PDB file with SEQRES, HELIX, SHEET and CRYST1 records, atoms N, CA, C and O in Angstrom:
SEQRES   1 A   67  MET SER VAL ALA LYS VAL ILE GLU LEU ASN ALA SER SER          
SEQRES   2 A   67  LYS THR SER MET GLU ASP ALA VAL LYS THR GLY LEU LYS          
SEQRES   3 A   67  LYS CYS ALA GLU SER VAL LYS ASN ILE LYS GLY ALA TRP          
SEQRES   4 A   67  VAL ASN GLU LEU LYS VAL VAL THR ASP ASP ASN GLY ASN          
SEQRES   5 A   67  VAL THR GLU TRP ARG VAL ASN LEU LYS VAL SER PHE VAL          
SEQRES   6 A   67  VAL GLN                                                      
HELIX    1 AA1 MET A   17  ALA A   29  1                                  13    
SHEET    1 AA1 3 VAL A   3  SER A  13  0                                        
SHEET    2 AA1 3 VAL A  53  VAL A  66 -1                                        
SHEET    3 AA1 3 ILE A  35  THR A  47 -1                                        
CRYST1    1.000    1.000    1.000  90.00  90.00  90.00 P 1           1          
ATOM      1  N   MET A   1     -20.750 -13.565  95.904  1.00  0.00           N  
ATOM      2  CA  MET A   1     -19.945 -12.703  95.069  1.00  0.00           C  
ATOM      3  C   MET A   1     -19.641 -13.430  93.758  1.00  0.00           C  
ATOM      4  O   MET A   1     -19.310 -14.616  93.764  1.00  0.00           O  
ATOM      5  N   SER A   2     -19.751 -12.726  92.651  1.00  0.00           N  
ATOM      6  CA  SER A   2     -19.469 -13.290  91.330  1.00  0.00           C  
ATOM      7  C   SER A   2     -18.095 -12.827  90.855  1.00  0.00           C  
ATOM      8  O   SER A   2     -17.628 -11.740  91.195  1.00  0.00           O  
ATOM      9  N   VAL A   3     -17.480 -13.671  90.076  1.00  0.00           N  
ATOM     10  CA  VAL A   3     -16.204 -13.336  89.450  1.00  0.00           C  
ATOM     11  C   VAL A   3     -16.390 -13.427  87.947  1.00  0.00           C  
ATOM     12  O   VAL A   3     -16.898 -14.425  87.436  1.00  0.00           O  
ATOM     13  N   ALA A   4     -15.980 -12.391  87.246  1.00  0.00           N  
ATOM     14  CA  ALA A   4     -16.087 -12.381  85.786  1.00  0.00           C  
ATOM     15  C   ALA A   4     -14.699 -12.476  85.174  1.00  0.00           C  
ATOM     16  O   ALA A   4     -13.712 -12.019  85.751  1.00  0.00           O  
ATOM     17  N   LYS A   5     -14.648 -13.069  84.013  1.00  0.00           N  
ATOM     18  CA  LYS A   5     -13.397 -13.204  83.264  1.00  0.00           C  
ATOM     19  C   LYS A   5     -13.628 -12.628  81.882  1.00  0.00           C  
ATOM     20  O   LYS A   5     -14.745 -12.664  81.365  1.00  0.00           O  
ATOM     21  N   VAL A   6     -12.568 -12.095  81.282  1.00  0.00           N  
ATOM     22  CA  VAL A   6     -12.639 -11.536  79.933  1.00  0.00           C  
ATOM     23  C   VAL A   6     -11.630 -12.266  79.053  1.00  0.00           C  
ATOM     24  O   VAL A   6     -10.461 -12.405  79.413  1.00  0.00           O  
ATOM     25  N   ILE A   7     -12.096 -12.730  77.898  1.00  0.00           N  
ATOM     26  CA  ILE A   7     -11.206 -13.344  76.919  1.00  0.00           C  
ATOM     27  C   ILE A   7     -11.295 -12.541  75.618  1.00  0.00           C  
ATOM     28  O   ILE A   7     -12.267 -11.825  75.377  1.00  0.00           O  
ATOM     29  N   GLU A   8     -10.285 -12.673  74.810  1.00  0.00           N  
ATOM     30  CA  GLU A   8     -10.240 -11.944  73.541  1.00  0.00           C  
ATOM     31  C   GLU A   8     -10.276 -12.945  72.401  1.00  0.00           C  
ATOM     32  O   GLU A   8      -9.608 -13.978  72.444  1.00  0.00           O  
ATOM     33  N   LEU A   9     -11.068 -12.628  71.376  1.00  0.00           N  
ATOM     34  CA  LEU A   9     -11.126 -13.510  70.212  1.00  0.00           C  
ATOM     35  C   LEU A   9     -11.338 -12.699  68.940  1.00  0.00           C  
ATOM     36  O   LEU A   9     -11.760 -11.544  68.987  1.00  0.00           O  
ATOM     37  N   ASN A  10     -11.044 -13.314  67.816  1.00  0.00           N  
ATOM     38  CA  ASN A  10     -11.225 -12.705  66.501  1.00  0.00           C  
ATOM     39  C   ASN A  10     -12.239 -13.518  65.719  1.00  0.00           C  
ATOM     40  O   ASN A  10     -12.281 -14.744  65.818  1.00  0.00           O  
ATOM     41  N   ALA A  11     -13.056 -12.821  64.940  1.00  0.00           N  
ATOM     42  CA  ALA A  11     -14.049 -13.485  64.102  1.00  0.00           C  
ATOM     43  C   ALA A  11     -14.182 -12.720  62.794  1.00  0.00           C  
ATOM     44  O   ALA A  11     -13.825 -11.545  62.715  1.00  0.00           O  
ATOM     45  N   SER A  12     -14.697 -13.392  61.767  1.00  0.00           N  
ATOM     46  CA  SER A  12     -14.838 -12.730  60.470  1.00  0.00           C  
ATOM     47  C   SER A  12     -16.131 -13.157  59.788  1.00  0.00           C  
ATOM     48  O   SER A  12     -16.739 -14.170  60.136  1.00  0.00           O  
ATOM     49  N   SER A  13     -16.533 -12.353  58.806  1.00  0.00           N  
ATOM     50  CA  SER A  13     -17.732 -12.633  58.021  1.00  0.00           C  
ATOM     51  C   SER A  13     -17.590 -11.976  56.660  1.00  0.00           C  
ATOM     52  O   SER A  13     -16.995 -10.906  56.538  1.00  0.00           O  
ATOM     53  N   LYS A  14     -18.126 -12.608  55.658  1.00  0.00           N  
ATOM     54  CA  LYS A  14     -18.171 -12.022  54.316  1.00  0.00           C  
ATOM     55  C   LYS A  14     -19.349 -11.059  54.188  1.00  0.00           C  
ATOM     56  O   LYS A  14     -19.414 -10.277  53.240  1.00  0.00           O  
ATOM     57  N   THR A  15     -20.290 -11.116  55.151  1.00  0.00           N  
ATOM     58  CA  THR A  15     -21.537 -10.365  55.067  1.00  0.00           C  
ATOM     59  C   THR A  15     -21.485  -8.989  55.717  1.00  0.00           C  
ATOM     60  O   THR A  15     -21.732  -7.982  55.055  1.00  0.00           O  
ATOM     61  N   SER A  16     -21.161  -8.938  57.021  1.00  0.00           N  
ATOM     62  CA  SER A  16     -21.218  -7.666  57.753  1.00  0.00           C  
ATOM     63  C   SER A  16     -20.460  -7.751  59.066  1.00  0.00           C  
ATOM     64  O   SER A  16     -20.069  -8.829  59.512  1.00  0.00           O  
ATOM     65  N   MET A  17     -20.261  -6.585  59.674  1.00  0.00           N  
ATOM     66  CA  MET A  17     -19.640  -6.528  60.987  1.00  0.00           C  
ATOM     67  C   MET A  17     -20.536  -7.229  62.011  1.00  0.00           C  
ATOM     68  O   MET A  17     -20.055  -7.984  62.856  1.00  0.00           O  
ATOM     69  N   GLU A  18     -21.832  -6.970  61.925  1.00  0.00           N  
ATOM     70  CA  GLU A  18     -22.776  -7.591  62.860  1.00  0.00           C  
ATOM     71  C   GLU A  18     -22.728  -9.114  62.763  1.00  0.00           C  
ATOM     72  O   GLU A  18     -22.763  -9.803  63.782  1.00  0.00           O  
ATOM     73  N   ASP A  19     -22.649  -9.633  61.557  1.00  0.00           N  
ATOM     74  CA  ASP A  19     -22.569 -11.080  61.363  1.00  0.00           C  
ATOM     75  C   ASP A  19     -21.268 -11.634  61.931  1.00  0.00           C  
ATOM     76  O   ASP A  19     -21.259 -12.729  62.493  1.00  0.00           O  
ATOM     77  N   ALA A  20     -20.177 -10.901  61.794  1.00  0.00           N  
ATOM     78  CA  ALA A  20     -18.893 -11.332  62.358  1.00  0.00           C  
ATOM     79  C   ALA A  20     -18.991 -11.428  63.877  1.00  0.00           C  
ATOM     80  O   ALA A  20     -18.484 -12.379  64.470  1.00  0.00           O  
ATOM     81  N   VAL A  21     -19.642 -10.447  64.514  1.00  0.00           N  
ATOM     82  CA  VAL A  21     -19.820 -10.463  65.969  1.00  0.00           C  
ATOM     83  C   VAL A  21     -20.674 -11.658  66.370  1.00  0.00           C  
ATOM     84  O   VAL A  21     -20.316 -12.396  67.288  1.00  0.00           O  
ATOM     85  N   LYS A  22     -21.797 -11.855  65.692  1.00  0.00           N  
ATOM     86  CA  LYS A  22     -22.696 -12.972  66.014  1.00  0.00           C  
ATOM     87  C   LYS A  22     -21.995 -14.313  65.828  1.00  0.00           C  
ATOM     88  O   LYS A  22     -22.149 -15.218  66.649  1.00  0.00           O  
ATOM     89  N   THR A  23     -21.229 -14.440  64.752  1.00  0.00           N  
ATOM     90  CA  THR A  23     -20.500 -15.682  64.479  1.00  0.00           C  
ATOM     91  C   THR A  23     -19.484 -15.965  65.579  1.00  0.00           C  
ATOM     92  O   THR A  23     -19.377 -17.092  66.063  1.00  0.00           O  
ATOM     93  N   GLY A  24     -18.738 -14.929  65.969  1.00  0.00           N  
ATOM     94  CA  GLY A  24     -17.741 -15.091  67.025  1.00  0.00           C  
ATOM     95  C   GLY A  24     -18.367 -15.484  68.353  1.00  0.00           C  
ATOM     96  O   GLY A  24     -17.858 -16.368  69.041  1.00  0.00           O  
ATOM     97  N   LEU A  25     -19.471 -14.833  68.720  1.00  0.00           N  
ATOM     98  CA  LEU A  25     -20.129 -15.151  69.984  1.00  0.00           C  
ATOM     99  C   LEU A  25     -20.745 -16.550  69.971  1.00  0.00           C  
ATOM    100  O   LEU A  25     -20.702 -17.262  70.975  1.00  0.00           O  
ATOM    101  N   LYS A  26     -21.314 -16.938  68.836  1.00  0.00           N  
ATOM    102  CA  LYS A  26     -21.904 -18.273  68.735  1.00  0.00           C  
ATOM    103  C   LYS A  26     -20.837 -19.359  68.887  1.00  0.00           C  
ATOM    104  O   LYS A  26     -21.043 -20.347  69.591  1.00  0.00           O  
ATOM    105  N   LYS A  27     -19.710 -19.168  68.228  1.00  0.00           N  
ATOM    106  CA  LYS A  27     -18.617 -20.140  68.331  1.00  0.00           C  
ATOM    107  C   LYS A  27     -18.062 -20.170  69.750  1.00  0.00           C  
ATOM    108  O   LYS A  27     -17.777 -21.243  70.282  1.00  0.00           O  
ATOM    109  N   CYS A  28     -17.909 -19.005  70.363  1.00  0.00           N  
ATOM    110  CA  CYS A  28     -17.410 -18.904  71.731  1.00  0.00           C  
ATOM    111  C   CYS A  28     -18.335 -19.638  72.692  1.00  0.00           C  
ATOM    112  O   CYS A  28     -17.872 -20.324  73.603  1.00  0.00           O  
ATOM    113  N   ALA A  29     -19.639 -19.493  72.489  1.00  0.00           N  
ATOM    114  CA  ALA A  29     -20.626 -20.106  73.380  1.00  0.00           C  
ATOM    115  C   ALA A  29     -20.598 -21.634  73.342  1.00  0.00           C  
ATOM    116  O   ALA A  29     -21.171 -22.278  74.221  1.00  0.00           O  
ATOM    117  N   GLU A  30     -19.951 -22.216  72.352  1.00  0.00           N  
ATOM    118  CA  GLU A  30     -19.824 -23.674  72.297  1.00  0.00           C  
ATOM    119  C   GLU A  30     -18.959 -24.201  73.434  1.00  0.00           C  
ATOM    120  O   GLU A  30     -19.141 -25.335  73.875  1.00  0.00           O  
ATOM    121  N   SER A  31     -18.017 -23.388  73.913  1.00  0.00           N  
ATOM    122  CA  SER A  31     -17.126 -23.844  74.976  1.00  0.00           C  
ATOM    123  C   SER A  31     -17.131 -22.963  76.217  1.00  0.00           C  
ATOM    124  O   SER A  31     -16.639 -23.378  77.266  1.00  0.00           O  
ATOM    125  N   VAL A  32     -17.676 -21.757  76.117  1.00  0.00           N  
ATOM    126  CA  VAL A  32     -17.720 -20.835  77.259  1.00  0.00           C  
ATOM    127  C   VAL A  32     -19.172 -20.641  77.668  1.00  0.00           C  
ATOM    128  O   VAL A  32     -20.019 -20.315  76.837  1.00  0.00           O  
ATOM    129  N   LYS A  33     -19.456 -20.840  78.939  1.00  0.00           N  
ATOM    130  CA  LYS A  33     -20.815 -20.676  79.459  1.00  0.00           C  
ATOM    131  C   LYS A  33     -20.930 -19.351  80.205  1.00  0.00           C  
ATOM    132  O   LYS A  33     -19.920 -18.762  80.590  1.00  0.00           O  
ATOM    133  N   ASN A  34     -22.142 -18.890  80.406  1.00  0.00           N  
ATOM    134  CA  ASN A  34     -22.441 -17.682  81.179  1.00  0.00           C  
ATOM    135  C   ASN A  34     -21.890 -16.405  80.564  1.00  0.00           C  
ATOM    136  O   ASN A  34     -21.454 -15.509  81.286  1.00  0.00           O  
ATOM    137  N   ILE A  35     -21.904 -16.312  79.232  1.00  0.00           N  
ATOM    138  CA  ILE A  35     -21.453 -15.089  78.561  1.00  0.00           C  
ATOM    139  C   ILE A  35     -22.415 -13.964  78.930  1.00  0.00           C  
ATOM    140  O   ILE A  35     -23.633 -14.119  78.834  1.00  0.00           O  
ATOM    141  N   LYS A  36     -21.863 -12.843  79.347  1.00  0.00           N  
ATOM    142  CA  LYS A  36     -22.676 -11.710  79.787  1.00  0.00           C  
ATOM    143  C   LYS A  36     -22.591 -10.511  78.856  1.00  0.00           C  
ATOM    144  O   LYS A  36     -23.458  -9.639  78.910  1.00  0.00           O  
ATOM    145  N   GLY A  37     -21.580 -10.439  78.010  1.00  0.00           N  
ATOM    146  CA  GLY A  37     -21.462  -9.306  77.101  1.00  0.00           C  
ATOM    147  C   GLY A  37     -20.160  -9.352  76.328  1.00  0.00           C  
ATOM    148  O   GLY A  37     -19.303 -10.204  76.565  1.00  0.00           O  
ATOM    149  N   ALA A  38     -20.029  -8.415  75.399  1.00  0.00           N  
ATOM    150  CA  ALA A  38     -18.816  -8.343  74.589  1.00  0.00           C  
ATOM    151  C   ALA A  38     -18.581  -6.913  74.138  1.00  0.00           C  
ATOM    152  O   ALA A  38     -19.527  -6.150  73.940  1.00  0.00           O  
ATOM    153  N   TRP A  39     -17.332  -6.559  73.980  1.00  0.00           N  
ATOM    154  CA  TRP A  39     -16.931  -5.274  73.427  1.00  0.00           C  
ATOM    155  C   TRP A  39     -16.303  -5.521  72.070  1.00  0.00           C  
ATOM    156  O   TRP A  39     -15.497  -6.439  71.921  1.00  0.00           O  
ATOM    157  N   VAL A  40     -16.656  -4.723  71.085  1.00  0.00           N  
ATOM    158  CA  VAL A  40     -15.951  -4.770  69.806  1.00  0.00           C  
ATOM    159  C   VAL A  40     -14.723  -3.884  69.994  1.00  0.00           C  
ATOM    160  O   VAL A  40     -14.807  -2.656  69.998  1.00  0.00           O  
ATOM    161  N   ASN A  41     -13.602  -4.538  70.145  1.00  0.00           N  
ATOM    162  CA  ASN A  41     -12.354  -3.855  70.455  1.00  0.00           C  
ATOM    163  C   ASN A  41     -11.718  -3.246  69.207  1.00  0.00           C  
ATOM    164  O   ASN A  41     -11.104  -2.180  69.266  1.00  0.00           O  
ATOM    165  N   GLU A  42     -11.873  -3.936  68.083  1.00  0.00           N  
ATOM    166  CA  GLU A  42     -11.236  -3.489  66.851  1.00  0.00           C  
ATOM    167  C   GLU A  42     -12.042  -3.999  65.659  1.00  0.00           C  
ATOM    168  O   GLU A  42     -12.636  -5.076  65.710  1.00  0.00           O  
ATOM    169  N   LEU A  43     -12.052  -3.227  64.610  1.00  0.00           N  
ATOM    170  CA  LEU A  43     -12.751  -3.584  63.379  1.00  0.00           C  
ATOM    171  C   LEU A  43     -11.789  -3.426  62.215  1.00  0.00           C  
ATOM    172  O   LEU A  43     -11.075  -2.428  62.117  1.00  0.00           O  
ATOM    173  N   LYS A  44     -11.775  -4.420  61.331  1.00  0.00           N  
ATOM    174  CA  LYS A  44     -10.923  -4.359  60.151  1.00  0.00           C  
ATOM    175  C   LYS A  44     -11.717  -4.894  58.973  1.00  0.00           C  
ATOM    176  O   LYS A  44     -12.555  -5.783  59.129  1.00  0.00           O  
ATOM    177  N   VAL A  45     -11.450  -4.351  57.795  1.00  0.00           N  
ATOM    178  CA  VAL A  45     -12.060  -4.888  56.584  1.00  0.00           C  
ATOM    179  C   VAL A  45     -10.968  -5.301  55.617  1.00  0.00           C  
ATOM    180  O   VAL A  45      -9.889  -4.709  55.579  1.00  0.00           O  
ATOM    181  N   VAL A  46     -11.265  -6.318  54.844  1.00  0.00           N  
ATOM    182  CA  VAL A  46     -10.398  -6.750  53.754  1.00  0.00           C  
ATOM    183  C   VAL A  46     -11.072  -6.277  52.480  1.00  0.00           C  
ATOM    184  O   VAL A  46     -12.287  -6.412  52.335  1.00  0.00           O  
ATOM    185  N   THR A  47     -10.306  -5.731  51.563  1.00  0.00           N  
ATOM    186  CA  THR A  47     -10.881  -5.205  50.322  1.00  0.00           C  
ATOM    187  C   THR A  47     -10.260  -5.869  49.104  1.00  0.00           C  
ATOM    188  O   THR A  47      -9.199  -6.490  49.173  1.00  0.00           O  
ATOM    189  N   ASP A  48     -10.961  -5.716  47.984  1.00  0.00           N  
ATOM    190  CA  ASP A  48     -10.379  -6.139  46.715  1.00  0.00           C  
ATOM    191  C   ASP A  48      -9.607  -4.952  46.126  1.00  0.00           C  
ATOM    192  O   ASP A  48      -9.484  -3.909  46.768  1.00  0.00           O  
ATOM    193  N   ASP A  49      -9.099  -5.113  44.929  1.00  0.00           N  
ATOM    194  CA  ASP A  49      -8.296  -4.061  44.298  1.00  0.00           C  
ATOM    195  C   ASP A  49      -9.072  -2.789  44.000  1.00  0.00           C  
ATOM    196  O   ASP A  49      -8.477  -1.726  43.826  1.00  0.00           O  
ATOM    197  N   ASN A  50     -10.397  -2.887  43.940  1.00  0.00           N  
ATOM    198  CA  ASN A  50     -11.242  -1.723  43.659  1.00  0.00           C  
ATOM    199  C   ASN A  50     -11.765  -1.039  44.915  1.00  0.00           C  
ATOM    200  O   ASN A  50     -12.535  -0.083  44.823  1.00  0.00           O  
ATOM    201  N   GLY A  51     -11.351  -1.521  46.097  1.00  0.00           N  
ATOM    202  CA  GLY A  51     -11.789  -0.918  47.342  1.00  0.00           C  
ATOM    203  C   GLY A  51     -13.107  -1.437  47.872  1.00  0.00           C  
ATOM    204  O   GLY A  51     -13.653  -0.880  48.825  1.00  0.00           O  
ATOM    205  N   ASN A  52     -13.629  -2.494  47.272  1.00  0.00           N  
ATOM    206  CA  ASN A  52     -14.870  -3.102  47.758  1.00  0.00           C  
ATOM    207  C   ASN A  52     -14.572  -4.020  48.941  1.00  0.00           C  
ATOM    208  O   ASN A  52     -13.603  -4.779  48.910  1.00  0.00           O  
ATOM    209  N   VAL A  53     -15.394  -3.952  49.971  1.00  0.00           N  
ATOM    210  CA  VAL A  53     -15.197  -4.794  51.150  1.00  0.00           C  
ATOM    211  C   VAL A  53     -15.517  -6.242  50.787  1.00  0.00           C  
ATOM    212  O   VAL A  53     -16.597  -6.544  50.279  1.00  0.00           O  
ATOM    213  N   THR A  54     -14.561  -7.132  51.055  1.00  0.00           N  
ATOM    214  CA  THR A  54     -14.755  -8.557  50.788  1.00  0.00           C  
ATOM    215  C   THR A  54     -14.893  -9.370  52.070  1.00  0.00           C  
ATOM    216  O   THR A  54     -15.416 -10.485  52.048  1.00  0.00           O  
ATOM    217  N   GLU A  55     -14.423  -8.814  53.192  1.00  0.00           N  
ATOM    218  CA  GLU A  55     -14.527  -9.525  54.467  1.00  0.00           C  
ATOM    219  C   GLU A  55     -14.466  -8.530  55.623  1.00  0.00           C  
ATOM    220  O   GLU A  55     -13.681  -7.581  55.605  1.00  0.00           O  
ATOM    221  N   TRP A  56     -15.305  -8.765  56.622  1.00  0.00           N  
ATOM    222  CA  TRP A  56     -15.322  -7.968  57.851  1.00  0.00           C  
ATOM    223  C   TRP A  56     -14.647  -8.782  58.941  1.00  0.00           C  
ATOM    224  O   TRP A  56     -14.928  -9.971  59.095  1.00  0.00           O  
ATOM    225  N   ARG A  57     -13.754  -8.148  59.702  1.00  0.00           N  
ATOM    226  CA  ARG A  57     -13.075  -8.833  60.807  1.00  0.00           C  
ATOM    227  C   ARG A  57     -13.237  -8.007  62.074  1.00  0.00           C  
ATOM    228  O   ARG A  57     -13.077  -6.786  62.062  1.00  0.00           O  
ATOM    229  N   VAL A  58     -13.558  -8.693  63.172  1.00  0.00           N  
ATOM    230  CA  VAL A  58     -13.716  -8.016  64.455  1.00  0.00           C  
ATOM    231  C   VAL A  58     -12.841  -8.682  65.502  1.00  0.00           C  
ATOM    232  O   VAL A  58     -12.610  -9.890  65.470  1.00  0.00           O  
ATOM    233  N   ASN A  59     -12.364  -7.874  66.421  1.00  0.00           N  
ATOM    234  CA  ASN A  59     -11.660  -8.353  67.600  1.00  0.00           C  
ATOM    235  C   ASN A  59     -12.606  -8.097  68.759  1.00  0.00           C  
ATOM    236  O   ASN A  59     -12.993  -6.953  68.997  1.00  0.00           O  
ATOM    237  N   LEU A  60     -12.982  -9.132  69.477  1.00  0.00           N  
ATOM    238  CA  LEU A  60     -13.948  -9.039  70.569  1.00  0.00           C  
ATOM    239  C   LEU A  60     -13.306  -9.338  71.907  1.00  0.00           C  
ATOM    240  O   LEU A  60     -12.419 -10.184  72.011  1.00  0.00           O  
ATOM    241  N   LYS A  61     -13.768  -8.628  72.936  1.00  0.00           N  
ATOM    242  CA  LYS A  61     -13.453  -8.975  74.320  1.00  0.00           C  
ATOM    243  C   LYS A  61     -14.768  -9.459  74.912  1.00  0.00           C  
ATOM    244  O   LYS A  61     -15.727  -8.696  75.032  1.00  0.00           O  
ATOM    245  N   VAL A  62     -14.801 -10.715  75.275  1.00  0.00           N  
ATOM    246  CA  VAL A  62     -16.019 -11.365  75.759  1.00  0.00           C  
ATOM    247  C   VAL A  62     -15.917 -11.572  77.266  1.00  0.00           C  
ATOM    248  O   VAL A  62     -14.934 -12.120  77.765  1.00  0.00           O  
ATOM    249  N   SER A  63     -16.946 -11.126  77.982  1.00  0.00           N  
ATOM    250  CA  SER A  63     -16.956 -11.325  79.442  1.00  0.00           C  
ATOM    251  C   SER A  63     -17.956 -12.418  79.810  1.00  0.00           C  
ATOM    252  O   SER A  63     -19.020 -12.544  79.205  1.00  0.00           O  
ATOM    253  N   PHE A  64     -17.578 -13.211  80.830  1.00  0.00           N  
ATOM    254  CA  PHE A  64     -18.457 -14.252  81.311  1.00  0.00           C  
ATOM    255  C   PHE A  64     -18.221 -14.467  82.800  1.00  0.00           C  
ATOM    256  O   PHE A  64     -17.145 -14.177  83.325  1.00  0.00           O  
ATOM    257  N   VAL A  65     -19.245 -14.979  83.465  1.00  0.00           N  
ATOM    258  CA  VAL A  65     -19.170 -15.225  84.894  1.00  0.00           C  
ATOM    259  C   VAL A  65     -18.565 -16.606  85.119  1.00  0.00           C  
ATOM    260  O   VAL A  65     -18.983 -17.590  84.510  1.00  0.00           O  
ATOM    261  N   VAL A  66     -17.575 -16.660  86.003  1.00  0.00           N  
ATOM    262  CA  VAL A  66     -16.907 -17.917  86.346  1.00  0.00           C  
ATOM    263  C   VAL A  66     -17.720 -18.635  87.417  1.00  0.00           C  
ATOM    264  O   VAL A  66     -18.110 -18.025  88.412  1.00  0.00           O  
ATOM    265  N   GLN A  67     -17.974 -19.910  87.223  1.00  0.00           N  
ATOM    266  CA  GLN A  67     -18.744 -20.703  88.198  1.00  0.00           C  
ATOM    267  C   GLN A  67     -17.854 -21.241  89.294  1.00  0.00           C  
ATOM    268  O   GLN A  67     -18.332 -21.928  90.196  1.00  0.00           O  
TER     269      GLN A  67                                                      
END                                                                             
């Protein structure tokens, strides 16, 4: 029987939402093993005064199998 755990983390990127997700998962994988998936729980953008997106921020729920 396997046991899975879910942790929540935030990540950001100046490029895109996809890059923010990849960056967050890559950093997470440095200390968490057996990552099986992630949910994008929340998405936020930071804008300049003209409404242009300057930063993408994601809140992720990452699941992994506990050894």
